[in-house]
C-alpha positions in Angstrom: -0.2 0.0 0.0 3.0 2.6 1.4 4.2 2.8 -2.6 1.5 2.5 -4.2 0.7 5.8 -1.9 4.0 7.0 -2.2 4.0 6.5 -6.3 1.1 9.3 -6.4 2.0 11.5 -4.4 5.7 11.4 -7.0 2.8 12.0 -10.0 1.1 14.3 -8.0 4.5 16.5 -7.4 6.0 15.9 -10.1 2.3 17.7 -12.0 3.3 20.6 -9.7 1.4 20.1 -6.6 3.3 22.7 -3.6 0.4 21.8 -0.9 1.6 20.0 2.4 0.7 15.8 2.5 -0.1 14.3 5.2 0.4 10.6 5.2 -2.5 8.6 8.2 -1.8 5.7 10.1 -2.4 4.4 13.0 -0.7 1.2 12.1 2.6 2.3 14.4 4.2 -1.1 13.9 4.2 -1.0 10.2 5.3 3.2 10.1 6.7 4.4 13.2 10.6 3.8 14.3 12.0 2.8 18.2 11.1 6.2 19.5 7.9 6.4 18.6 7.4 10.1 16.8 9.4 9.6 14.0 9.4 7.1 11.0 11.7 3.9 10.3 15.1 4.7 8.5 13.7 3.3 5.5 11.3 5.2 5.0 11.7 8.9 6.3 14.3 9.6 3.2 11.2 8.5 0.9 8.9 10.1 2.8 11.5 13.6 3.2 12.3 13.8 -0.6 8.2 14.2 -1.4 7.7 16.1 1.0 5.5 14.0 3.2 4.3 14.3 6.7 3.1 11.4 9.2 0.4 11.4 11.3 -1.0 8.2 13.2 -4.4 9.8 12.9 -6.5 12.3 11.6 -6.0 14.7 14.8 -2.2 15.1 14.2 -3.0 15.0 10.5 -5.2 18.1 11.2 -2.8 19.9 13.7 0.2 19.2 11.1 -2.1 21.0 8.0 -3.0 24.0 10.4 -6.3 23.3 10.1 
């Protein structure tokens, strides 16, 4: 699933989308590193390259987006 999501984001970015994007998943076991507050080391560079933030829930995503 994450590969498809990142491919879609890459296409949007290539098309000129500049707005913030937040990936939301409560599945912290798959996405969050051992600190509990950062992405796993293998995912962080991919998210950073596309300027994608991670949030564990919709409230956190809204906060990241400023809404």
